[in-house]
N, CA, C and O atoms as a GROMACS GRO file, in nm:
protein
  236
    1MET      N    1   3.544 -23.522  -1.419
    1MET     CA    2   3.470 -23.426  -1.497
    1MET      C    3   3.391 -23.330  -1.408
    1MET      O    4   3.368 -23.215  -1.445
    2ASP      N    5   3.351 -23.378  -1.291
    2ASP     CA    6   3.278 -23.292  -1.198
    2ASP      C    7   3.365 -23.176  -1.150
    2ASP      O    8   3.316 -23.064  -1.132
    3VAL      N    9   3.493 -23.203  -1.131
    3VAL     CA   10   3.584 -23.098  -1.083
    3VAL      C   11   3.597 -22.988  -1.188
    3VAL      O   12   3.604 -22.870  -1.153
    4LEU      N   13   3.599 -23.026  -1.314
    4LEU     CA   14   3.609 -22.927  -1.421
    4LEU      C   15   3.485 -22.838  -1.424
    4LEU      O   16   3.498 -22.717  -1.444
    5MET      N   17   3.369 -22.894  -1.405
    5MET     CA   18   3.245 -22.814  -1.404
    5MET      C   19   3.243 -22.719  -1.284
    5MET      O   20   3.198 -22.605  -1.297
    6ILE      N   21   3.290 -22.765  -1.170
    6ILE     CA   22   3.295 -22.678  -1.051
    6ILE      C   23   3.395 -22.566  -1.073
    6ILE      O   24   3.368 -22.452  -1.036
    7THR      N   25   3.509 -22.596  -1.133
    7THR     CA   26   3.611 -22.496  -1.160
    7THR      C   27   3.558 -22.389  -1.256
    7THR      O   28   3.580 -22.270  -1.234
    8VAL      N   29   3.490 -22.431  -1.360
    8VAL     CA   30   3.433 -22.336  -1.456
    8VAL      C   31   3.327 -22.250  -1.387
    8VAL      O   32   3.323 -22.129  -1.408
    9PHE      N   33   3.243 -22.310  -1.307
    9PHE     CA   34   3.138 -22.236  -1.236
    9PHE      C   35   3.198 -22.133  -1.141
    9PHE      O   36   3.154 -22.018  -1.138
   10VAL      N   37   3.298 -22.172  -1.064
   10VAL     CA   38   3.362 -22.079  -0.969
   10VAL      C   39   3.433 -21.968  -1.045
   10VAL      O   40   3.430 -21.852  -1.002
   11SER      N   41   3.497 -22.000  -1.157
   11SER     CA   42   3.565 -21.898  -1.237
   11SER      C   43   3.465 -21.797  -1.292
   11SER      O   44   3.492 -21.676  -1.290
   12LEU      N   45   3.352 -21.845  -1.340
   12LEU     CA   46   3.251 -21.753  -1.391
   12LEU      C   47   3.194 -21.665  -1.280
   12LEU      O   48   3.166 -21.547  -1.302
   13LEU      N   49   3.177 -21.722  -1.162
   13LEU     CA   50   3.131 -21.641  -1.048
   13LEU      C   51   3.231 -21.531  -1.014
   13LEU      O   52   3.192 -21.418  -0.983
   14LEU      N   53   3.359 -21.563  -1.018
   14LEU     CA   54   3.462 -21.463  -0.989
   14LEU      C   55   3.464 -21.353  -1.095
   14LEU      O   56   3.478 -21.235  -1.061
   15VAL      N   57   3.449 -21.390  -1.219
   15VAL     CA   58   3.447 -21.290  -1.327
   15VAL      C   59   3.325 -21.199  -1.312
   15VAL      O   60   3.338 -21.077  -1.322
   16VAL      N   61   3.209 -21.257  -1.290
   16VAL     CA   62   3.088 -21.177  -1.275
   16VAL      C   63   3.098 -21.089  -1.151
   16VAL      O   64   3.058 -20.972  -1.154
   17GLY      N   65   3.151 -21.141  -1.042
   17GLY     CA   66   3.170 -21.061  -0.921
   17GLY      C   67   3.265 -20.945  -0.944
   17GLY      O   68   3.240 -20.834  -0.896
   18GLY      N   69   3.374 -20.969  -1.016
   18GLY     CA   70   3.468 -20.863  -1.046
   18GLY      C   71   3.407 -20.755  -1.134
   18GLY      O   72   3.431 -20.636  -1.112
   19LEU      N   73   3.328 -20.796  -1.233
   19LEU     CA   74   3.262 -20.698  -1.319
   19LEU      C   75   3.159 -20.616  -1.241
   19LEU      O   76   3.148 -20.495  -1.261
   20VAL      N   77   3.085 -20.682  -1.154
   20VAL     CA   78   2.986 -20.609  -1.073
   20VAL      C   79   3.055 -20.506  -0.984
   20VAL      O   80   3.011 -20.392  -0.976
   21LEU      N   81   3.163 -20.546  -0.919
   21LEU     CA   82   3.235 -20.452  -0.833
   21LEU      C   83   3.295 -20.337  -0.914
   21LEU      O   84   3.294 -20.222  -0.869
   22PHE      N   85   3.347 -20.368  -1.032
   22PHE     CA   86   3.404 -20.262  -1.116
   22PHE      C   87   3.297 -20.160  -1.154
   22PHE      O   88   3.320 -20.040  -1.143
   23PHE      N   89   3.180 -20.207  -1.199
   23PHE     CA   90   3.077 -20.114  -1.242
   23PHE      C   91   3.017 -20.037  -1.124
   23PHE      O   92   2.976 -19.922  -1.141
   24VAL      N   93   3.010 -20.097  -1.007
   24VAL     CA   94   2.963 -20.024  -0.889
   24VAL      C   95   3.060 -19.912  -0.854
   24VAL      O   96   3.018 -19.801  -0.825
   25ARG      N   97   3.189 -19.942  -0.857
   25ARG     CA   98   3.289 -19.838  -0.827
   25ARG      C   99   3.295 -19.733  -0.937
   25ARG      O  100   3.319 -19.616  -0.908
   26GLN      N  101   3.274 -19.772  -1.060
   26GLN     CA  102   3.271 -19.677  -1.172
   26GLN      C  103   3.155 -19.580  -1.155
   26GLN      O  104   3.171 -19.459  -1.175
   27ARG      N  105   3.041 -19.632  -1.118
   27ARG     CA  106   2.923 -19.548  -1.099
   27ARG      C  107   2.942 -19.454  -0.979
   27ARG      O  108   2.891 -19.342  -0.980
   28ALA      N  109   3.015 -19.498  -0.878
   28ALA     CA  110   3.039 -19.415  -0.759
   28ALA      C  111   3.139 -19.304  -0.787
   28ALA      O  112   3.152 -19.211  -0.707
   29GLY      N  113   3.212 -19.312  -0.899
   29GLY     CA  114   3.305 -19.205  -0.935
   29GLY      C  115   3.444 -19.223  -0.880
   29GLY      O  116   3.519 -19.125  -0.872
   30ASP      N  117   3.481 -19.343  -0.842
   30ASP     CA  118   3.615 -19.364  -0.785
   30ASP      C  119   3.726 -19.348  -0.888
   30ASP      O  120   3.841 -19.324  -0.850
   31PHE      N  121   3.695 -19.361  -1.015
   31PHE     CA  122   3.800 -19.358  -1.118
   31PHE      C  123   3.804 -19.226  -1.191
   31PHE      O  124   3.873 -19.214  -1.293
   32ASP      N  125   3.732 -19.125  -1.143
   32ASP     CA  126   3.726 -18.996  -1.212
   32ASP      C  127   3.858 -18.921  -1.205
   32ASP      O  128   3.891 -18.846  -1.298
   33HIS      N  129   3.933 -18.938  -1.100
   33HIS     CA  130   4.056 -18.863  -1.083
   33HIS      C  131   4.180 -18.947  -1.115
   33HIS      O  132   4.290 -18.912  -1.072
   34GLY      N  133   4.165 -19.054  -1.187
   34GLY     CA  134   4.277 -19.142  -1.220
   34GLY      C  135   4.382 -19.076  -1.306
   34GLY      O  136   4.502 -19.100  -1.287
   35ASP      N  137   4.341 -18.993  -1.401
   35ASP     CA  138   4.437 -18.925  -1.487
   35ASP      C  139   4.522 -18.826  -1.408
   35ASP      O  140   4.642 -18.816  -1.429
   36ARG      N  141   4.459 -18.755  -1.317
   36ARG     CA  142   4.533 -18.657  -1.237
   36ARG      C  143   4.634 -18.727  -1.146
   36ARG      O  144   4.747 -18.681  -1.132
   37LEU      N  145   4.594 -18.838  -1.087
   37LEU     CA  146   4.684 -18.910  -0.997
   37LEU      C  147   4.800 -18.974  -1.073
   37LEU      O  148   4.909 -18.988  -1.018
   38SER      N  149   4.778 -19.014  -1.198
   38SER     CA  150   4.886 -19.075  -1.274
   38SER      C  151   4.992 -18.973  -1.313
   38SER      O  152   5.108 -19.010  -1.332
   39LEU      N  153   4.955 -18.846  -1.324
   39LEU     CA  154   5.050 -18.742  -1.360
   39LEU      C  155   5.113 -18.675  -1.239
   39LEU      O  156   5.207 -18.597  -1.254
   40LEU      N  157   5.065 -18.703  -1.121
   40LEU     CA  158   5.114 -18.639  -1.000
   40LEU      C  159   5.264 -18.661  -0.976
   40LEU      O  160   5.331 -18.566  -0.935
   41PRO      N  161   5.321 -18.780  -0.999
   41PRO     CA  162   5.465 -18.795  -0.978
   41PRO      C  163   5.549 -18.712  -1.073
   41PRO      O  164   5.667 -18.689  -1.045
   42LEU      N  165   5.494 -18.665  -1.185
   42LEU     CA  166   5.569 -18.585  -1.281
   42LEU      C  167   5.568 -18.437  -1.246
   42LEU      O  168   5.644 -18.360  -1.304
   43ALA      N  169   5.485 -18.397  -1.153
   43ALA     CA  170   5.475 -18.255  -1.116
   43ALA      C  171   5.601 -18.212  -1.042
   43ALA      O  172   5.666 -18.290  -0.973
   44ASP      N  173   5.632 -18.083  -1.058
   44ASP     CA  174   5.748 -18.028  -0.989
   44ASP      C  175   5.722 -18.022  -0.840
   44ASP      O  176   5.608 -18.006  -0.796
   45ASP      N  177   5.828 -18.035  -0.763
   45ASP     CA  178   5.816 -18.021  -0.619
   45ASP      C  179   5.789 -17.875  -0.585
   45ASP      O  180   5.838 -17.785  -0.653
   46PRO      N  181   5.711 -17.851  -0.481
   46PRO     CA  182   5.685 -17.712  -0.442
   46PRO      C  183   5.815 -17.646  -0.394
   46PRO      O  184   5.891 -17.706  -0.318
   47GLN      N  185   5.838 -17.524  -0.438
   47GLN     CA  186   5.959 -17.452  -0.397
   47GLN      C  187   5.933 -17.383  -0.265
   47GLN      O  188   5.835 -17.310  -0.250
   48GLY      N  189   6.018 -17.404  -0.173
   48GLY     CA  190   6.004 -17.343  -0.042
   48GLY      C  191   6.139 -17.349   0.028
   48GLY      O  192   6.240 -17.391  -0.029
   49ASP      N  193   6.138 -17.307   0.150
   49ASP     CA  194   6.262 -17.313   0.227
   49ASP      C  195   6.298 -17.458   0.252
   49ASP      O  196   6.214 -17.538   0.294
   50PRO      N  197   6.424 -17.493   0.225
   50PRO     CA  198   6.464 -17.631   0.254
   50PRO      C  199   6.465 -17.655   0.404
   50PRO      O  200   6.478 -17.562   0.484
   51GLU      N  201   6.452 -17.777   0.440
   51GLU     CA  202   6.453 -17.812   0.583
   51GLU      C  203   6.589 -17.777   0.641
   51GLU      O  204   6.692 -17.799   0.577
   52PRO      N  205   6.590 -17.722   0.761
   52PRO     CA  206   6.719 -17.691   0.822
   52PRO      C  207   6.794 -17.820   0.852
   52PRO      O  208   6.737 -17.920   0.894
   53GLU      N  209   6.924 -17.813   0.831
   53GLU     CA  210   7.006 -17.931   0.857
   53GLU      C  211   7.018 -17.952   1.008
   53GLU      O  212   7.021 -17.857   1.087
   54ALA      N  213   7.025 -18.077   1.044
   54ALA     CA  214   7.038 -18.109   1.187
   54ALA      C  215   7.177 -18.068   1.233
   54ALA      O  216   7.278 -18.100   1.169
   55LYS      N  217   7.181 -17.999   1.345
   55LYS     CA  218   7.310 -17.956   1.400
   55LYS      C  219   7.370 -18.070   1.479
   55LYS      O  220   7.304 -18.134   1.561
   56THR      N  221   7.497 -18.094   1.454
   56THR     CA  222   7.567 -18.199   1.529
   56THR      C  223   7.639 -18.134   1.647
   56THR      O  224   7.694 -18.024   1.637
   57GLN      N  225   7.637 -18.203   1.754
   57GLN     CA  226   7.706 -18.151   1.874
   57GLN      C  227   7.848 -18.204   1.874
   57GLN      O  228   7.872 -18.324   1.862
   58GLU      N  229   7.941 -18.112   1.887
   58GLU     CA  230   8.081 -18.152   1.895
   58GLU      C  231   8.122 -18.157   2.041
   58GLU      O  232   8.084 -18.071   2.120
   59PRO      N  233   8.200 -18.259   2.078
   59PRO     CA  234   8.240 -18.269   2.220
   59PRO      C  235   8.339 -18.165   2.262
   59PRO      O  236   8.380 -18.163   2.378
   0.00000   0.00000   0.00000
């Protein structure tokens, strides 16, 4: 029964620690640009000159 109490205590410490870290990072503004970053892979590639093809040397 002692092991169960220790497991519950450690689990609660982990949950509280995770919540504290989440709210600290939230307050610091780390998640403000999450929407923009999630849409970034859907953006069109910039149009420009394609990379020049590598020239092969013929013997």
